[in-house]
C-alpha positions as CSV (number, residue, x, y, z in Angstrom):
1,X,0.0,0.0,0.0
2,X,3.0,2.3,0.5
3,X,3.5,2.8,-3.3
4,X,-0.2,3.5,-3.8
5,X,-0.3,6.0,-1.0
6,X,2.7,7.8,-2.5
7,X,1.1,7.9,-5.9
8,X,-2.2,9.2,-4.5
9,X,-0.4,11.9,-2.5
10,X,1.6,12.9,-5.6
11,X,-1.6,13.2,-7.7
12,X,-3.3,15.3,-5.0
13,X,-0.3,17.6,-4.5
14,X,0.3,18.1,-8.2
15,X,-3.3,18.9,-9.1
16,X,-3.9,21.2,-6.1
17,X,-0.7,23.1,-6.6
18,X,-1.5,23.6,-10.3
19,X,-5.0,24.8,-9.5
20,X,-3.8,27.2,-6.7
21,X,-1.3,28.8,-9.1
22,X,-3.8,29.2,-11.9
23,X,-6.4,30.7,-9.5
24,X,-3.9,33.0,-7.9
25,X,-2.6,34.3,-11.2
26,X,-6.2,35.2,-12.3
27,X,-7.5,36.3,-8.9
28,X,-8.3,39.9,-9.9
29,X,-10.5,38.9,-12.9
30,X,-13.4,37.8,-10.6
31,X,-14.1,41.1,-8.9
32,X,-14.6,39.3,-5.5
33,X,-12.6,37.1,-3.2
34,X,-13.7,33.7,-4.6
35,X,-10.4,32.9,-6.4
36,X,-8.4,34.0,-3.4
37,X,-10.3,31.6,-1.2
38,X,-10.3,28.7,-3.6
39,X,-6.6,29.2,-4.3
40,X,-5.9,29.3,-0.5
41,X,-7.8,26.2,0.3
42,X,-6.2,24.4,-2.6
43,X,-2.7,25.4,-1.4
44,X,-3.7,24.2,2.1
45,X,-4.1,20.7,0.6
46,X,-0.6,21.1,-0.9
47,X,0.8,21.7,2.6
48,X,-1.2,18.7,3.8
49,X,0.2,16.5,1.1
50,X,3.8,17.6,2.0
51,X,3.0,16.4,5.5
52,X,1.9,13.0,4.1
53,X,5.2,12.8,2.2
54,X,7.0,13.3,5.5
55,X,5.0,10.4,7.0
56,X,5.5,8.1,4.0
57,X,9.2,8.9,3.2
58,X,10.9,10.2,6.3
59,X,9.2,7.8,8.7
60,X,8.1,4.9,6.5
61,X,8.4,2.3,9.3
62,X,6.4,4.4,11.8
63,X,3.1,2.9,12.7
64,X,1.2,6.2,12.7
65,X,-2.3,5.2,12.2
66,X,-3.2,2.7,14.9
67,X,-6.1,4.6,16.5
68,X,-9.3,5.8,14.9
69,X,-10.6,9.4,15.3
70,X,-7.3,10.8,16.4
71,X,-8.0,14.2,17.9
72,X,-5.5,16.0,15.6
73,X,-7.2,14.6,12.5
74,X,-10.7,15.5,13.8
75,X,-9.6,19.0,14.8
76,X,-7.6,19.8,11.7
77,X,-9.9,17.9,9.3
78,X,-12.9,19.9,10.5
79,X,-10.9,23.2,10.0
80,X,-10.0,22.3,6.5
81,X,-13.6,21.2,5.6
82,X,-15.0,24.5,7.0
83,X,-12.6,26.4,4.7
84,X,-14.3,24.6,1.8
85,X,-17.6,26.3,2.6
86,X,-16.2,29.8,2.2
87,X,-16.1,29.5,-1.5
88,X,-19.7,28.7,-2.3
89,X,-20.9,31.4,0.1
90,X,-18.9,34.0,-1.8
91,X,-20.3,32.6,-5.1
92,X,-23.8,32.8,-3.8
93,X,-23.6,36.1,-1.9
94,X,-20.4,37.9,-3.1
95,X,-20.6,40.7,-0.5
96,X,-22.0,38.8,2.4
97,X,-18.8,38.2,4.3
98,X,-17.5,40.7,6.7
99,X,-15.0,40.2,9.5
100,X,-17.8,39.7,12.0
101,X,-19.5,37.2,9.8
102,X,-16.2,35.3,9.2
103,X,-15.9,34.9,13.0
104,X,-19.5,33.8,13.2
105,X,-18.9,31.3,10.4
106,X,-15.9,29.9,12.3
107,X,-17.7,29.9,15.7
108,X,-18.5,26.1,15.8
109,X,-14.8,25.3,15.2
110,X,-13.7,27.9,17.8
111,X,-16.1,26.4,20.4
112,X,-14.6,22.9,20.0
113,X,-11.0,24.1,19.9
114,X,-10.1,24.6,23.6
115,X,-9.9,20.9,24.6
116,X,-7.5,20.2,21.8
117,X,-5.5,23.4,22.0
118,X,-5.2,23.2,25.8
119,X,-3.7,19.7,25.6
120,X,-6.6,17.7,27.2
121,X,-5.7,14.0,27.3
122,X,-7.6,11.8,24.8
123,X,-8.3,8.1,25.1
124,X,-7.0,5.9,22.3
125,X,-9.8,4.3,20.3
126,X,-8.9,1.1,18.5
127,X,-12.2,0.5,16.7
128,X,-15.8,1.6,16.5
129,X,-16.8,-0.5,19.5
130,X,-14.5,1.6,21.7
131,X,-16.6,4.7,20.7
132,X,-19.8,3.1,21.9
133,X,-18.0,1.8,25.1
134,X,-16.6,5.2,26.1
135,X,-19.1,7.5,24.5
136,X,-20.0,9.0,27.9
137,X,-16.4,10.4,28.3
138,X,-16.0,14.0,27.2
139,X,-12.9,13.3,25.1
140,X,-14.8,10.7,23.0
141,X,-18.1,12.6,22.4
142,X,-16.0,15.7,21.7
143,X,-14.6,13.8,18.7
144,X,-18.1,12.6,17.6
145,X,-19.4,16.2,17.9
146,X,-16.4,17.5,15.8
147,X,-17.3,15.1,13.0
148,X,-21.0,16.0,13.2
149,X,-20.4,19.7,12.8
150,X,-19.6,19.2,9.1
151,X,-23.2,18.0,8.5
152,X,-24.4,21.2,10.2
153,X,-22.4,23.3,7.7
154,X,-23.9,21.4,4.8
155,X,-27.5,22.0,6.0
156,X,-26.8,25.7,6.6
157,X,-25.3,26.0,3.1
158,X,-28.4,24.5,1.5
159,X,-30.6,26.8,3.6
160,X,-28.6,30.0,2.9
161,X,-30.9,32.5,1.0
162,X,-29.5,34.3,-2.0
163,X,-30.9,36.6,-4.6
164,X,-30.5,35.1,-8.1
165,X,-30.2,38.6,-9.6
166,X,-26.8,39.1,-7.8
167,X,-25.5,35.5,-7.6
168,X,-23.3,33.4,-9.8
169,X,-24.9,30.3,-8.4
170,X,-28.3,28.6,-8.8
171,X,-29.9,26.1,-6.5
172,X,-28.7,23.0,-8.5
173,X,-25.1,24.3,-8.3
174,X,-25.4,24.7,-4.5
175,X,-26.7,21.1,-4.2
176,X,-23.9,19.7,-6.3
177,X,-21.3,21.5,-4.3
178,X,-22.8,20.3,-1.0
179,X,-22.9,16.8,-2.4
180,X,-19.2,17.1,-3.4
181,X,-18.2,18.2,0.1
182,X,-20.3,15.4,1.6
183,X,-18.5,12.8,-0.4
184,X,-15.2,14.3,0.6
185,X,-16.2,14.1,4.3
186,X,-17.3,10.5,3.8
187,X,-13.9,9.5,2.4
188,X,-12.0,11.5,5.0
189,X,-13.9,10.5,8.2
190,X,-14.5,7.0,6.7
191,X,-10.8,6.5,6.9
192,X,-10.6,8.1,10.4
193,X,-13.3,5.7,11.6
194,X,-12.0,2.5,9.9
195,X,-8.3,3.0,9.0
196,X,-9.1,1.3,5.8
197,X,-6.5,2.5,3.4
198,X,-8.6,2.5,0.2
199,X,-10.7,5.3,1.9
200,X,-7.5,7.3,2.3
201,X,-6.3,6.8,-1.2
202,X,-9.7,7.6,-2.8
203,X,-9.9,10.7,-0.6
204,X,-6.6,12.1,-1.8
205,X,-7.3,11.6,-5.5
206,X,-10.8,12.9,-5.0
207,X,-9.5,16.2,-3.4
208,X,-7.2,16.8,-6.4
209,X,-10.1,16.2,-8.9
210,X,-12.4,18.4,-6.8
211,X,-10.1,21.4,-7.3
212,X,-9.6,20.6,-11.0
213,X,-13.4,20.7,-11.5
214,X,-14.1,23.9,-9.5
215,X,-11.0,25.7,-10.9
216,X,-12.4,24.9,-14.4
217,X,-15.8,26.2,-13.2
218,X,-14.3,29.4,-11.8
219,X,-12.1,30.2,-14.8
220,X,-14.2,28.8,-17.7
221,X,-17.9,28.4,-16.7
222,X,-18.8,30.9,-14.0
223,X,-20.7,34.0,-15.0
224,X,-20.0,37.0,-12.7
225,X,-22.9,39.1,-11.5
226,X,-23.6,42.1,-13.6
227,X,-22.9,45.3,-11.6
228,X,-26.2,46.7,-10.3
229,X,-25.0,50.2,-11.3
230,X,-25.1,49.3,-14.9
231,X,-28.0,51.3,-16.6
232,X,-29.2,48.3,-18.5
233,X,-29.5,46.1,-15.4
234,X,-30.5,48.5,-12.7
235,X,-34.2,48.3,-13.5
236,X,-34.1,44.5,-13.7
237,X,-32.3,44.2,-10.4
238,X,-34.6,46.4,-8.4
239,X,-37.9,45.7,-10.0
240,X,-40.5,45.1,-7.2
241,X,-42.8,42.1,-6.9
242,X,-45.8,42.2,-9.2
243,X,-49.4,41.9,-8.2
244,X,-50.5,38.2,-8.5
245,X,-53.8,37.5,-10.2
246,X,-56.4,35.9,-8.0
247,X,-56.8,32.2,-8.4
248,X,-59.8,31.0,-10.3
249,X,-61.8,28.0,-9.1
250,X,-61.5,26.4,-12.6
251,X,-57.8,27.3,-13.1
252,X,-56.5,23.8,-12.4
253,X,-59.0,22.0,-14.6
254,X,-58.4,20.8,-18.1
255,X,-61.1,22.8,-19.8
256,X,-60.3,25.1,-22.8
257,X,-61.3,28.2,-20.9
258,X,-59.2,27.2,-17.9
259,X,-56.2,26.4,-20.1
260,X,-56.5,29.8,-21.8
261,X,-56.7,31.5,-18.4
262,X,-53.7,29.5,-17.2
263,X,-51.7,30.5,-20.2
264,X,-52.5,34.2,-19.5
265,X,-51.2,33.8,-16.0
266,X,-48.1,32.1,-17.2
267,X,-47.5,34.9,-19.7
268,X,-48.0,37.4,-16.9
269,X,-45.3,35.8,-14.9
270,X,-42.9,35.4,-17.8
271,X,-43.5,38.7,-19.4
272,X,-44.4,41.3,-16.7
273,X,-42.3,39.7,-14.0
274,X,-39.5,38.4,-16.2
275,X,-39.5,35.1,-14.4
276,X,-37.8,33.4,-17.4
277,X,-34.5,35.2,-16.3
278,X,-34.5,33.3,-13.0
279,X,-32.0,30.4,-13.3
280,X,-33.9,28.5,-10.6
281,X,-37.2,28.6,-12.4
282,X,-38.6,25.2,-13.0
283,X,-42.0,24.0,-14.2
284,X,-42.9,23.1,-10.6
285,X,-42.0,26.6,-9.4
286,X,-43.9,28.2,-12.2
287,X,-46.9,26.0,-11.5
288,X,-47.0,27.2,-7.9
289,X,-46.7,30.8,-9.0
290,X,-49.7,30.5,-11.2
291,X,-51.8,28.4,-8.9
292,X,-51.8,25.2,-11.0
293,X,-49.9,22.0,-11.3
294,X,-47.1,21.0,-13.6
295,X,-49.2,18.7,-15.7
296,X,-51.5,21.5,-16.8
297,X,-48.5,23.9,-17.2
298,X,-46.9,21.4,-19.5
299,X,-50.1,21.2,-21.5
300,X,-50.4,25.0,-21.7
301,X,-46.9,25.2,-23.2
302,X,-47.6,22.5,-25.7
303,X,-50.9,24.1,-26.7
304,X,-50.1,27.8,-26.7
305,X,-46.3,27.9,-26.7
306,X,-45.9,25.4,-29.5
307,X,-43.1,23.6,-27.7
308,X,-42.2,22.2,-24.3
309,X,-41.4,24.3,-21.2
310,X,-37.6,23.9,-21.4
311,X,-37.3,24.9,-25.0
312,X,-39.7,27.8,-24.5
313,X,-37.6,29.3,-21.7
314,X,-34.3,28.8,-23.6
315,X,-35.9,30.4,-26.7
316,X,-36.8,33.5,-24.6
317,X,-33.3,33.7,-23.3
318,X,-31.7,33.2,-26.7
319,X,-34.0,35.8,-28.3
320,X,-33.1,38.2,-25.5
321,X,-29.4,37.8,-26.2
322,X,-29.9,38.1,-30.0
323,X,-32.0,41.2,-29.6
324,X,-29.4,42.8,-27.3
325,X,-26.6,42.0,-29.8
326,X,-28.6,43.5,-32.7
327,X,-29.0,46.7,-30.8
328,X,-25.3,46.8,-29.6
329,X,-23.1,44.1,-31.2
330,X,-20.0,44.9,-29.1
331,X,-21.7,44.1,-25.8
332,X,-20.0,41.9,-23.3
333,X,-21.3,38.4,-24.0
334,X,-20.8,37.1,-20.5
335,X,-22.9,40.0,-19.1
336,X,-25.6,39.2,-21.6
337,X,-25.6,35.5,-20.7
338,X,-25.9,36.4,-17.0
339,X,-28.8,38.9,-17.6
340,X,-30.6,36.3,-19.7
341,X,-30.7,33.9,-16.8
342,X,-27.7,31.6,-17.5
343,X,-25.1,30.8,-14.9
344,X,-22.8,28.8,-17.2
345,X,-20.9,30.1,-20.3
346,X,-21.0,26.7,-21.9
347,X,-24.7,26.2,-21.5
348,X,-25.5,29.7,-22.8
349,X,-23.3,29.3,-25.8
350,X,-24.6,25.8,-26.6
351,X,-28.2,26.8,-26.4
352,X,-27.6,29.9,-28.5
353,X,-25.9,27.9,-31.2
354,X,-28.6,25.1,-31.1
355,X,-31.3,27.7,-31.7
356,X,-29.6,30.2,-33.9
357,X,-27.3,27.9,-35.8
358,X,-24.3,30.1,-35.0
359,X,-22.2,30.9,-32.0
360,X,-23.0,34.2,-30.0
361,X,-19.6,35.7,-30.9
362,X,-20.0,34.9,-34.6
363,X,-23.5,36.2,-34.5
364,X,-22.3,39.5,-33.1
365,X,-19.5,39.7,-35.6
366,X,-22.0,39.3,-38.5
367,X,-24.0,42.3,-37.5
């Protein structure tokens, strides 16, 4: 296993170092601290990998991992995992963090720090059975609590409210990031609980691939929020909620009159309230907004929209981008993608080309 551990550590260190350098070199392009944070967390993993090299090479015969849930790995592992949560919060709410909120964000870790930092003695745990046997001891349930705090951060991340008009993220991105961190925690603490080396090897490679994926997202996919001070977006960003039409008793039936009324409500939401620009808009959300269900909403799009819900929304977004380019061909494409409701450059470019038969940049150049 020594050779495999060395290879996994090399992969992790190489990938993390490369990502941290790329992110740091282009840190000023983002307009927020997202790349500073992601580069810093990535470099922390490089330092961690160097520590592993010390264990594998300098002390190859030392039997380091004989006890599960060692206090140093619980304490430092929690700290590293908390650092991972700074990045999505900045992507979701770029100006949310202040020094006071950073301290509040770190509060759970600060509260569990004193026992470890003050050198409290910890019982050695040989297996999971020892955890159950000595769970009433403070030094044991302290470690269990430390591991559990990661789950609290995941729940809070999923619950953190954000305004889609000012955010680079949508709900699906937040869920994917949370799942990615959950898998990382499973591999890390899975090894700490079992000392099963495959957990450790998979965790190291996974960390490297994690940073490759999110470095690619940050540098190639992410669309930065359009400044609210921009004249073309100020009205969009501060437009107040619109009056909702009262629900009709027949609105959720399948009659022709009810379908016509339902379509009018859908058009009201999509046109007057510009709901099609919301990246989190789904057919279920739209159905709730108009007081119906998704079956009748799908039927309304097929009957009156001439296509399905997804294609209709994408057509609205693509038409918006094309109209904006016709009025001003030299506009920033990424700003247009963002204003149209996209949060990925690739998705926006692909949908535009599928519907217009030409890429956005070529379309602008042809005008």
